[in-house]
N, CA, C and O atoms as CSV, one atom per row, in Angstrom:
chain,resi,resn,atom,element,x,y,z
A,1,MET,N,N,1.168,-1.426,0.208
A,1,MET,CA,C,-0.130,0.179,-0.054
A,1,MET,C,C,1.048,1.258,-0.282
A,1,MET,O,O,2.173,0.882,0.048
A,2,LYS,N,N,0.956,2.147,-0.642
A,2,LYS,CA,C,1.350,3.812,-0.918
A,2,LYS,C,C,0.612,4.226,-0.229
A,2,LYS,O,O,-0.545,3.807,-0.235
A,3,LEU,N,N,1.065,5.281,0.677
A,3,LEU,CA,C,0.238,6.801,0.860
A,3,LEU,C,C,1.259,7.528,0.428
A,3,LEU,O,O,2.259,7.126,-0.167
A,4,TYR,N,N,0.780,9.392,0.969
A,4,TYR,CA,C,1.523,9.919,-0.075
A,4,TYR,C,C,1.226,11.501,1.178
A,4,TYR,O,O,0.351,11.746,2.009
A,5,ALA,N,N,2.387,12.195,0.736
A,5,ALA,CA,C,2.102,13.018,2.559
A,5,ALA,C,C,2.419,14.562,2.156
A,5,ALA,O,O,1.581,14.811,1.290
A,6,ILE,N,N,2.994,15.398,2.302
A,6,ILE,CA,C,3.488,16.540,2.068
A,6,ILE,C,C,4.390,16.760,3.557
A,6,ILE,O,O,5.280,17.601,3.424
A,7,SER,N,N,4.342,16.439,4.274
A,7,SER,CA,C,4.697,16.400,5.888
A,7,SER,C,C,5.144,15.040,6.613
A,7,SER,O,O,4.774,13.983,6.102
A,8,ILE,N,N,5.751,15.022,7.521
A,8,ILE,CA,C,6.364,13.835,8.434
A,8,ILE,C,C,6.452,14.122,9.967
A,8,ILE,O,O,7.603,14.377,10.321
A,9,LEU,N,N,5.599,14.140,10.879
A,9,LEU,CA,C,5.919,14.729,12.211
A,9,LEU,C,C,6.747,14.189,13.462
A,9,LEU,O,O,7.348,14.699,14.407
A,10,GLN,N,N,6.491,12.966,13.020
A,10,GLN,CA,C,7.078,11.555,13.796
A,10,GLN,C,C,7.670,10.931,13.098
A,10,GLN,O,O,7.486,10.906,11.881
A,11,PRO,N,N,8.723,10.126,13.857
A,11,PRO,CA,C,9.609,8.986,12.982
A,11,PRO,C,C,8.557,7.577,12.608
A,11,PRO,O,O,7.937,6.883,13.414
A,12,LEU,N,N,8.589,7.511,11.810
A,12,LEU,CA,C,7.892,6.284,10.874
A,12,LEU,C,C,7.925,5.064,11.600
A,12,LEU,O,O,9.037,4.661,11.941
A,13,PRO,N,N,6.576,4.169,12.007
A,13,PRO,CA,C,7.329,3.062,11.931
A,13,PRO,C,C,7.509,1.787,11.647
A,13,PRO,O,O,6.900,1.220,10.741
A,14,ILE,N,N,8.451,1.174,12.479
A,14,ILE,CA,C,8.831,-0.265,11.530
A,14,ILE,C,C,8.106,-0.633,10.669
A,14,ILE,O,O,8.896,-0.586,9.726
A,15,TRP,N,N,7.056,-1.019,10.194
A,15,TRP,CA,C,5.789,-1.288,9.022
A,15,TRP,C,C,6.023,-0.166,7.921
A,15,TRP,O,O,5.119,-0.345,7.106
A,16,ALA,N,N,6.728,0.801,7.549
A,16,ALA,CA,C,6.844,1.807,6.852
A,16,ALA,C,C,7.993,2.789,6.419
A,16,ALA,O,O,8.743,3.287,7.258
A,17,SER,N,N,8.111,3.073,4.926
A,17,SER,CA,C,9.392,3.598,4.620
A,17,SER,C,C,9.615,4.471,3.259
A,17,SER,O,O,9.692,4.151,2.073
A,18,ILE,N,N,9.664,5.361,3.756
A,18,ILE,CA,C,10.001,6.586,2.328
A,18,ILE,C,C,10.285,6.301,1.116
A,18,ILE,O,O,11.409,6.444,0.635
A,19,VAL,N,N,9.146,5.807,0.418
A,19,VAL,CA,C,10.194,5.692,-1.297
A,19,VAL,C,C,10.688,6.566,-2.094
A,19,VAL,O,O,11.605,6.375,-2.894
A,20,SER,N,N,9.754,8.140,-1.796
A,20,SER,CA,C,10.387,9.374,-2.497
A,20,SER,C,C,10.419,10.045,-1.857
A,20,SER,O,O,10.227,9.567,-0.739
A,21,ASN,N,N,10.641,11.534,-1.847
A,21,ASN,CA,C,10.625,12.516,-1.222
A,21,ASN,C,C,11.250,13.713,-2.743
A,21,ASN,O,O,12.434,13.968,-2.962
A,22,LYS,N,N,10.037,14.247,-3.569
A,22,LYS,CA,C,10.271,14.682,-4.860
A,22,LYS,C,C,8.911,16.185,-4.628
A,22,LYS,O,O,7.788,15.909,-4.204
A,23,ALA,N,N,9.234,17.384,-4.922
A,23,ALA,CA,C,8.619,18.384,-5.046
A,23,ALA,C,C,7.618,18.913,-4.117
A,23,ALA,O,O,6.610,19.584,-4.341
A,24,GLY,N,N,8.333,18.273,-2.554
A,24,GLY,CA,C,7.312,18.109,-1.519
A,24,GLY,C,C,6.411,17.482,-0.875
A,24,GLY,O,O,5.745,17.705,0.135
A,25,LEU,N,N,6.543,16.229,-2.014
A,25,LEU,CA,C,5.524,14.460,-1.859
A,25,LEU,C,C,6.440,14.114,-1.294
A,25,LEU,O,O,7.659,14.275,-1.231
A,26,ILE,N,N,5.708,13.630,-0.903
A,26,ILE,CA,C,6.416,12.236,0.247
A,26,ILE,C,C,5.985,10.918,-0.143
A,26,ILE,O,O,4.860,10.569,0.214
A,27,GLU,N,N,6.705,10.123,-0.826
A,27,GLU,CA,C,6.167,8.576,-1.189
A,27,GLU,C,C,6.168,7.995,-0.095
A,27,GLU,O,O,7.180,8.347,0.512
A,28,LEU,N,N,5.117,6.748,0.937
A,28,LEU,CA,C,5.250,6.124,1.645
A,28,LEU,C,C,4.788,5.079,0.901
A,28,LEU,O,O,3.878,5.057,0.072
A,29,GLU,N,N,5.817,3.855,1.447
A,29,GLU,CA,C,5.429,2.603,1.392
A,29,GLU,C,C,4.839,1.617,2.552
A,29,GLU,O,O,5.515,1.693,3.578
A,30,ILE,N,N,3.506,0.517,2.654
A,30,ILE,CA,C,3.128,0.083,4.171
A,30,ILE,C,C,3.080,-0.693,3.900
A,30,ILE,O,O,2.397,-1.009,2.926
A,31,ASN,N,N,3.759,-1.485,4.570
A,31,ASN,CA,C,4.103,-2.682,4.729
A,31,ASN,C,C,2.796,-3.778,5.401
A,31,ASN,O,O,2.825,-4.427,6.447
A,32,ASP,N,N,1.864,-3.695,4.516
A,32,ASP,CA,C,0.551,-4.301,5.263
A,32,ASP,C,C,0.043,-5.659,5.643
A,32,ASP,O,O,-1.142,-5.994,5.636
A,33,GLU,N,N,1.364,-6.622,6.072
A,33,GLU,CA,C,0.703,-7.427,6.485
A,33,GLU,C,C,2.037,-7.853,7.459
A,33,GLU,O,O,2.477,-8.954,7.789
A,34,ASN,N,N,2.445,-6.551,7.741
A,34,ASN,CA,C,2.854,-6.552,9.291
A,34,ASN,C,C,2.154,-6.325,10.540
A,34,ASN,O,O,1.644,-5.216,10.701
A,35,PRO,N,N,2.041,-7.285,11.535
A,35,PRO,CA,C,1.012,-7.044,12.358
A,35,PRO,C,C,0.824,-6.060,13.103
A,35,PRO,O,O,-0.344,-5.834,13.417
A,36,GLY,N,N,1.925,-5.138,13.639
A,36,GLY,CA,C,2.201,-3.767,14.242
A,36,GLY,C,C,0.650,-3.120,13.053
A,36,GLY,O,O,-0.369,-2.662,13.569
A,37,PHE,N,N,0.800,-3.221,11.713
A,37,PHE,CA,C,-0.027,-1.996,11.070
A,37,PHE,C,C,-1.196,-2.537,10.954
A,37,PHE,O,O,-1.990,-1.761,10.422
A,38,HIS,N,N,-1.735,-3.769,11.289
A,38,HIS,CA,C,-2.745,-4.212,11.730
A,38,HIS,C,C,-3.551,-3.933,12.910
A,38,HIS,O,O,-4.776,-3.959,12.794
A,39,SER,N,N,-3.067,-3.697,13.912
A,39,SER,CA,C,-3.175,-3.269,15.422
A,39,SER,C,C,-3.644,-2.138,14.910
A,39,SER,O,O,-4.767,-2.031,15.401
A,40,ILE,N,N,-3.447,-1.224,14.209
A,40,ILE,CA,C,-3.628,0.244,14.857
A,40,ILE,C,C,-5.198,0.214,13.728
A,40,ILE,O,O,-6.308,0.633,14.058
A,41,ILE,N,N,-4.694,-0.614,11.949
A,41,ILE,CA,C,-6.255,-0.301,11.618
A,41,ILE,C,C,-7.096,-1.000,12.654
A,41,ILE,O,O,-7.857,-0.222,13.229
A,42,GLU,N,N,-7.146,-1.854,12.926
A,42,GLU,CA,C,-8.379,-2.474,14.058
A,42,GLU,C,C,-8.743,-1.352,15.448
A,42,GLU,O,O,-9.767,-1.236,16.122
A,43,LYS,N,N,-7.509,-0.679,15.501
A,43,LYS,CA,C,-7.794,-0.009,16.730
A,43,LYS,C,C,-8.699,1.493,15.938
A,43,LYS,O,O,-9.271,2.353,16.607
A,44,LEU,N,N,-8.631,1.484,14.619
A,44,LEU,CA,C,-8.714,3.119,14.079
A,44,LEU,C,C,-10.199,2.817,12.794
A,44,LEU,O,O,-10.702,3.596,11.984
A,45,SER,N,N,-10.553,1.184,13.151
A,45,SER,CA,C,-11.894,0.697,12.446
A,45,SER,C,C,-12.922,1.817,12.950
A,45,SER,O,O,-12.687,2.605,13.867
A,46,THR,N,N,-13.976,1.763,12.278
A,46,THR,CA,C,-15.365,2.376,12.222
A,46,THR,C,C,-16.545,2.160,11.290
A,46,THR,O,O,-16.441,1.691,10.157
A,47,GLU,N,N,-17.897,2.618,11.982
A,47,GLU,CA,C,-18.534,2.116,10.656
A,47,GLU,C,C,-18.882,3.323,9.937
A,47,GLU,O,O,-19.770,4.125,10.229
A,48,ILE,N,N,-17.875,3.364,8.717
A,48,ILE,CA,C,-18.296,4.371,7.820
A,48,ILE,C,C,-19.958,4.900,7.415
A,48,ILE,O,O,-20.570,5.928,7.704
A,49,GLU,N,N,-20.281,3.856,6.731
A,49,GLU,CA,C,-21.499,4.195,6.478
A,49,GLU,C,C,-22.358,2.723,6.953
A,49,GLU,O,O,-21.520,1.873,7.254
A,50,PRO,N,N,-23.932,2.142,7.117
A,50,PRO,CA,C,-24.284,1.492,7.600
A,50,PRO,C,C,-23.233,-0.007,7.243
A,50,PRO,O,O,-22.498,0.115,6.263
A,51,VAL,N,N,-23.187,-1.042,7.832
A,51,VAL,CA,C,-22.509,-2.109,7.346
A,51,VAL,C,C,-21.065,-2.008,6.697
A,51,VAL,O,O,-20.509,-3.098,6.561
A,52,ILE,N,N,-20.139,-0.541,6.139
A,52,ILE,CA,C,-19.244,-0.762,5.853
A,52,ILE,C,C,-18.725,-0.375,7.533
A,52,ILE,O,O,-19.079,0.257,8.528
A,53,ILE,N,N,-17.815,-1.113,7.099
A,53,ILE,CA,C,-16.406,-0.939,8.535
A,53,ILE,C,C,-15.032,-0.530,7.927
A,53,ILE,O,O,-14.390,-1.451,7.423
A,54,GLY,N,N,-14.477,0.742,7.901
A,54,GLY,CA,C,-13.220,0.584,7.326
A,54,GLY,C,C,-12.630,1.954,8.461
A,54,GLY,O,O,-13.349,2.372,9.368
A,55,VAL,N,N,-11.172,2.526,8.177
A,55,VAL,CA,C,-11.068,3.639,8.226
A,55,VAL,C,C,-10.679,4.583,7.917
A,55,VAL,O,O,-9.513,4.444,7.548
A,56,LYS,N,N,-11.024,5.590,7.846
A,56,LYS,CA,C,-10.909,7.225,7.480
A,56,LYS,C,C,-9.568,7.938,7.328
A,56,LYS,O,O,-8.912,8.441,8.239
A,57,ALA,N,N,-9.260,7.897,5.991
A,57,ALA,CA,C,-7.945,8.379,5.937
A,57,ALA,C,C,-7.325,10.000,6.953
A,57,ALA,O,O,-6.272,10.256,7.536
A,58,SER,N,N,-8.281,10.568,6.791
A,58,SER,CA,C,-8.124,11.412,8.362
A,58,SER,C,C,-7.821,11.110,9.630
A,58,SER,O,O,-7.450,12.045,10.341
A,59,ASP,N,N,-7.894,9.923,10.139
A,59,ASP,CA,C,-7.395,9.181,10.984
A,59,ASP,C,C,-6.444,8.832,11.096
A,59,ASP,O,O,-5.653,9.158,11.982
A,60,LEU,N,N,-6.244,7.945,10.071
A,60,LEU,CA,C,-5.016,7.558,9.433
A,60,LEU,C,C,-3.857,8.921,10.044
A,60,LEU,O,O,-3.339,9.161,11.135
A,61,CYS,N,N,-3.834,9.388,9.079
A,61,CYS,CA,C,-3.492,10.689,9.011
A,61,CYS,C,C,-2.810,11.158,10.066
A,61,CYS,O,O,-1.616,11.127,10.364
A,62,THR,N,N,-4.043,11.725,10.729
A,62,THR,CA,C,-4.020,12.294,12.589
A,62,THR,C,C,-2.832,11.313,13.765
A,62,THR,O,O,-2.358,11.750,14.814
A,63,LYS,N,N,-2.625,10.069,13.220
A,63,LYS,CA,C,-2.389,8.892,13.907
A,63,LYS,C,C,-0.957,8.860,13.287
A,63,LYS,O,O,-0.046,8.276,13.875
A,64,TRP,N,N,-0.769,9.487,12.103
A,64,TRP,CA,C,0.753,8.979,11.881
A,64,TRP,C,C,1.320,10.924,12.149
A,64,TRP,O,O,2.518,11.191,12.245
A,65,GLY,N,N,0.651,11.603,12.197
A,65,GLY,CA,C,1.312,12.508,12.223
A,65,GLY,C,C,1.456,13.393,10.766
A,65,GLY,O,O,2.063,14.441,10.543
A,66,LEU,N,N,0.618,12.500,9.848
A,66,LEU,CA,C,0.550,12.746,8.267
A,66,LEU,C,C,0.048,14.276,8.211
A,66,LEU,O,O,-0.126,14.830,7.125
């Protein structure tokens, strides 16, 4: 999984790495098979719409300081 950010305010967890940092856009590669990543996703999961469970991108970015 890839995420894009314009800044990173805290050290990245072991399951995330910076792929590139060009023109002010940081590309992050996420190892979505890492158990640490799964535990974060489980904590942030909410009902987005009736019967649809997921994680809001804004919640994920806030958690990582992006």
